[in-house]
Backbone as JSON, one array per atom type, in Angstrom:
{
  "sequence": "MQVKCGVCGAEFEARRSTAKYCSDRCRQRRKRGSEPGPVGLVGSVTAELKAAGRLDSFDGQLAVELARQLTAQGASGISSLSKELRTVMATALDGASVKSAPADADDEVSKAREARERKARQAAG",
  "N": [[109.41, 122.47, 103.1], [109.81, 119.14, 102.21], [111.48, 116.55, 103.87], [113.49, 113.64, 104.33], [113.81, 111.69, 107.2], [116.91, 111.06, 108.78], [117.21, 108.88, 110.42], [114.85, 107.26, 111.02], [113.61, 107.29, 108.57], [111.22, 108.52, 107.95], [109.09, 110.86, 106.27], [109.14, 114.37, 106.69], [108.1, 117.74, 107.48], [110.44, 120.12, 107.08], [111.81, 122.66, 109.09], [114.08, 124.06, 108.7], [116.59, 124.29, 106.14], [118.68, 122.63, 106.66], [117.81, 120.59, 108.25], [117.81, 117.31, 109.63], [116.59, 115.32, 111.07], [113.46, 113.98, 112.17], [112.45, 114.3, 114.71], [113.16, 114.99, 118.24], [113.61, 112.6, 119.43], [114.63, 110.92, 117.37], [116.95, 112.34, 116.84], [118.36, 111.97, 119.22], [118.63, 109.19, 119.15], [120.36, 108.87, 116.97], [122.56, 110.19, 118.02], [123.21, 108.55, 120.18], [123.79, 106.3, 118.83], [122.1, 104.19, 118.41], [120.15, 103.0, 116.11], [117.3, 102.13, 114.19], [117.04, 99.33, 111.9], [117.65, 99.42, 108.31], [115.16, 100.93, 106.23], [112.41, 100.59, 103.9], [113.3, 100.22, 100.46], [116.05, 99.58, 100.7], [116.03, 98.14, 103.09], [114.39, 95.94, 102.4], [115.86, 94.75, 100.33], [118.19, 94.08, 101.73], [117.12, 92.29, 103.64], [116.16, 90.23, 101.99], [118.52, 89.31, 100.77], [119.91, 88.51, 103.03], [118.31, 86.41, 103.96], [118.75, 84.59, 101.95], [121.34, 84.04, 102.39], [123.31, 85.5, 101.12], [124.16, 88.06, 101.63], [126.72, 88.99, 102.36], [128.23, 88.6, 100.11], [129.97, 89.68, 97.11], [128.21, 90.51, 95.03], [125.92, 90.78, 96.57], [126.54, 92.92, 98.33], [126.91, 94.88, 96.42], [124.32, 95.08, 95.42], [122.98, 96.12, 97.67], [124.23, 98.61, 97.88], [123.46, 99.76, 95.44], [120.71, 99.92, 95.92], [120.72, 101.8, 97.98], [121.68, 104.06, 96.59], [119.61, 104.35, 94.8], [117.5, 105.14, 96.42], [118.37, 107.52, 97.4], [118.09, 111.04, 97.95], [117.27, 113.06, 95.23], [118.31, 111.36, 93.35], [119.6, 110.56, 90.24], [118.81, 109.08, 87.08], [117.06, 106.97, 87.69], [115.68, 104.94, 86.38], [117.69, 103.46, 85.01], [119.23, 102.71, 87.2], [117.42, 101.12, 88.66], [117.03, 99.04, 86.89], [119.6, 97.96, 86.79], [119.84, 97.19, 89.46], [117.92, 95.16, 89.56], [119.17, 93.27, 87.87], [121.57, 92.75, 89.26], [120.56, 91.76, 91.67], [119.37, 89.39, 90.75], [121.66, 88.03, 89.92], [123.01, 87.86, 92.36], [121.3, 86.26, 93.86], [121.25, 84.0, 92.38], [121.51, 80.57, 92.27], [121.32, 80.38, 94.99], [120.65, 78.6, 97.92], [117.52, 77.31, 98.23], [115.15, 76.96, 100.67], [113.47, 74.04, 100.97], [110.85, 71.59, 101.17], [111.54, 68.61, 103.07], [112.94, 65.69, 101.48], [110.81, 63.14, 100.31], [110.57, 60.0, 101.83], [109.75, 57.86, 100.35], [110.25, 58.41, 97.7], [110.91, 57.91, 94.18], [113.48, 58.33, 93.14], [115.23, 58.18, 95.33], [114.78, 55.51, 96.06], [115.73, 54.16, 93.76], [118.42, 54.94, 93.84], [119.27, 53.75, 96.26], [118.87, 51.05, 95.59], [120.71, 50.76, 93.5], [123.12, 51.28, 94.88], [123.06, 49.13, 96.69], [123.25, 46.98, 94.93], [125.79, 47.47, 93.86], [127.37, 47.1, 96.14], [126.96, 44.38, 96.63], [128.11, 43.28, 94.34], [130.76, 44.0, 94.7], [131.62, 42.57, 96.85]],
  "CA": [[110.22, 121.54, 102.33], [109.72, 117.78, 102.72], [112.79, 115.93, 104.04], [113.44, 112.28, 104.87], [114.56, 111.58, 108.45], [118.14, 110.29, 108.67], [117.21, 107.72, 111.32], [113.69, 106.37, 110.83], [113.19, 107.3, 107.18], [109.92, 109.17, 107.79], [109.05, 112.17, 105.62], [108.64, 115.4, 107.59], [108.22, 119.12, 107.02], [111.62, 120.7, 107.71], [111.74, 124.09, 109.38], [115.31, 124.63, 108.14], [117.1, 123.5, 105.01], [119.7, 121.71, 107.16], [117.19, 119.62, 109.15], [118.13, 115.92, 109.29], [115.82, 114.39, 111.88], [112.06, 114.36, 112.29], [112.09, 114.57, 116.11], [114.25, 114.91, 119.21], [113.85, 111.17, 119.68], [115.54, 110.43, 116.33], [118.23, 113.02, 117.03], [119.03, 111.27, 120.33], [118.99, 107.85, 118.67], [121.57, 109.01, 116.15], [123.65, 110.58, 118.91], [123.58, 107.37, 120.98], [124.22, 105.24, 117.93], [121.12, 103.1, 118.28], [119.16, 103.33, 115.11], [116.66, 100.93, 113.65], [117.58, 98.84, 110.64], [117.23, 100.18, 107.14], [113.74, 100.84, 105.88], [112.1, 100.72, 102.48], [113.96, 99.38, 99.47], [117.31, 99.08, 101.25], [115.68, 97.12, 104.07], [113.88, 94.73, 101.76], [116.98, 94.12, 99.62], [119.04, 93.49, 102.76], [116.44, 91.14, 104.22], [116.1, 89.15, 100.99], [119.87, 88.76, 100.62], [120.26, 87.83, 104.28], [117.56, 85.15, 103.99], [119.37, 83.67, 100.98], [122.73, 83.83, 102.78], [124.16, 86.15, 100.12], [124.36, 89.47, 101.97], [128.14, 89.33, 102.43], [128.9, 88.37, 98.83], [130.23, 90.88, 96.32], [126.97, 90.92, 94.38], [124.99, 91.2, 97.62], [126.91, 94.26, 98.77], [126.64, 95.77, 95.29], [122.87, 95.29, 95.37], [122.62, 97.02, 98.77], [124.7, 99.95, 97.52], [122.56, 100.26, 94.38], [119.44, 100.28, 96.56], [120.96, 103.08, 98.69], [121.75, 105.13, 95.59], [118.29, 104.5, 94.2], [116.61, 105.83, 97.35], [118.96, 108.8, 97.8], [117.36, 112.2, 97.45], [117.81, 113.64, 94.01], [118.99, 110.35, 92.54], [119.3, 110.66, 88.81], [118.91, 107.81, 86.38], [116.33, 105.96, 88.47], [115.34, 103.82, 85.51], [118.87, 102.62, 84.78], [119.63, 102.12, 88.49], [116.5, 100.04, 89.03], [117.32, 97.93, 85.98], [120.86, 97.37, 87.25], [119.55, 96.53, 90.74], [117.24, 93.9, 89.21], [120.17, 92.36, 87.32], [122.51, 92.37, 90.32], [119.84, 90.89, 92.61], [119.23, 88.08, 90.12], [122.97, 87.4, 89.98], [123.34, 87.57, 93.76], [120.45, 85.18, 94.36], [121.38, 82.84, 91.49], [122.14, 79.42, 92.92], [121.13, 80.4, 96.45], [119.88, 77.43, 98.34], [116.15, 77.62, 98.6], [114.67, 75.99, 101.64], [112.31, 73.31, 100.47], [110.38, 70.51, 102.04], [112.45, 67.47, 103.04], [112.6, 64.69, 100.48], [109.92, 62.06, 100.73], [111.32, 58.75, 101.98], [109.26, 56.9, 99.37], [110.34, 58.88, 96.32], [111.49, 56.94, 93.26], [114.91, 58.57, 92.96], [115.92, 57.6, 96.5], [114.69, 54.05, 95.96], [116.63, 53.73, 92.7], [119.78, 55.14, 94.33], [119.54, 52.7, 97.24], [118.97, 49.77, 94.88], [121.98, 50.79, 92.77], [124.19, 51.13, 95.86], [122.98, 47.77, 97.2], [123.75, 46.11, 93.86], [127.23, 47.69, 93.77], [127.99, 46.47, 97.32], [126.91, 42.93, 96.43], [129.06, 42.93, 93.29], [132.11, 44.22, 95.22], [132.08, 41.56, 97.79]],
  "C": [[110.13, 120.17, 103.0], [111.12, 117.15, 102.73], [112.59, 114.54, 104.64], [114.34, 112.22, 106.1], [115.76, 110.66, 108.26], [118.19, 109.06, 109.54], [116.07, 106.77, 110.98], [113.19, 106.34, 109.4], [111.85, 107.96, 106.92], [110.07, 110.52, 107.08], [108.51, 113.18, 106.62], [108.86, 116.77, 106.98], [109.37, 119.78, 107.78], [111.43, 122.19, 107.92], [112.95, 124.81, 108.8], [115.79, 123.74, 107.0], [118.12, 122.46, 105.46], [119.13, 120.62, 108.07], [117.46, 118.19, 108.67], [117.21, 114.92, 109.98], [114.4, 114.9, 112.09], [111.68, 114.74, 113.72], [113.34, 114.53, 116.99], [114.62, 113.46, 119.48], [114.85, 110.61, 118.65], [116.92, 111.08, 116.46], [119.03, 112.33, 118.13], [119.46, 109.86, 119.91], [120.28, 107.9, 117.87], [122.77, 109.32, 117.04], [124.14, 109.38, 119.72], [124.03, 106.2, 120.11], [123.27, 104.09, 117.8], [120.05, 103.52, 117.3], [118.54, 102.06, 114.58], [117.3, 100.53, 112.33], [117.07, 99.65, 109.47], [115.77, 99.92, 106.79], [113.58, 100.92, 104.37], [112.86, 99.74, 101.61], [115.24, 98.77, 100.02], [117.04, 97.96, 102.25], [115.21, 95.83, 103.44], [114.97, 94.0, 100.98], [117.89, 93.41, 100.61], [118.41, 92.24, 103.34], [116.41, 89.96, 103.25], [117.47, 88.49, 100.81], [120.3, 87.99, 101.87], [119.57, 86.47, 104.37], [118.17, 84.12, 103.05], [120.82, 83.38, 101.34], [123.72, 84.47, 101.83], [124.47, 87.61, 100.43], [125.83, 89.87, 101.92], [128.9, 89.07, 101.14], [129.11, 89.71, 98.11], [128.94, 91.41, 95.69], [125.93, 91.39, 95.39], [125.27, 92.62, 98.08], [126.66, 95.29, 97.66], [125.15, 96.09, 95.19], [122.42, 96.25, 96.47], [123.04, 98.45, 98.44], [123.84, 100.56, 96.41], [121.22, 100.68, 94.96], [119.58, 101.6, 97.32], [120.96, 104.24, 97.7], [120.38, 105.41, 94.98], [117.35, 105.28, 95.1], [117.16, 107.18, 97.8], [118.16, 109.95, 97.2], [118.05, 112.74, 96.21], [118.56, 112.64, 93.15], [118.6, 110.51, 91.08], [119.46, 109.29, 88.17], [118.22, 106.68, 87.11], [116.03, 104.74, 87.62], [116.53, 102.89, 85.31], [119.34, 101.98, 86.08], [118.72, 100.97, 88.89], [116.72, 98.82, 88.14], [118.59, 97.21, 86.43], [120.66, 96.64, 88.57], [118.87, 95.19, 90.48], [118.25, 92.86, 88.73], [121.11, 91.86, 88.41], [121.82, 91.47, 91.34], [119.68, 89.49, 92.04], [120.55, 87.32, 90.17], [123.32, 87.0, 91.4], [122.55, 86.38, 94.28], [120.53, 83.92, 93.5], [122.12, 81.72, 92.21], [122.02, 79.41, 94.42], [120.27, 79.21, 96.83], [118.51, 77.88, 98.82], [115.68, 76.54, 99.54], [113.41, 75.34, 101.1], [111.94, 72.22, 101.46], [111.37, 69.35, 101.97], [111.97, 66.43, 102.03], [111.74, 63.6, 101.08], [110.71, 60.76, 100.76], [110.91, 57.73, 100.92], [109.43, 57.38, 97.93], [111.17, 57.91, 95.47], [113.0, 57.11, 93.1], [115.69, 57.96, 94.12], [115.9, 56.08, 96.44], [115.66, 53.52, 94.91], [118.08, 53.85, 93.14], [120.16, 54.05, 95.32], [119.7, 51.34, 96.58], [120.3, 49.67, 94.13], [123.15, 50.59, 93.72], [124.22, 49.71, 96.42], [123.58, 46.78, 96.19], [125.27, 46.24, 93.74], [127.95, 47.04, 94.95], [128.03, 44.95, 97.16], [127.93, 42.49, 95.39], [130.51, 43.06, 93.79], [132.51, 43.15, 96.23], [131.06, 41.18, 98.71]]
}
């Protein structure tokens, strides 16, 4: 029987139906409480939300939970869950500040703004 390791996420051949870990190393990691970050879909959703600064938002947490449910063994309704995850991720990332290149000092908008401000200062006094 193929089982997914509860620590590293690797697939392994379980000797017993209750097996949870692929190796003694993973068993010890779980016991000591030091486990690597989430892998697969959950890891990528978490990383994307963290990069956008939206991991701690309601929609961000909902997206992570949907990803967990989607990757759970025996998850039913994969199609509807994946559709919902797509929708929630779009909502969570909507309006997230995207890091872009700094504005060019010679762009027309900045020049027009400075000219308008200069004109307003001259008119005021």
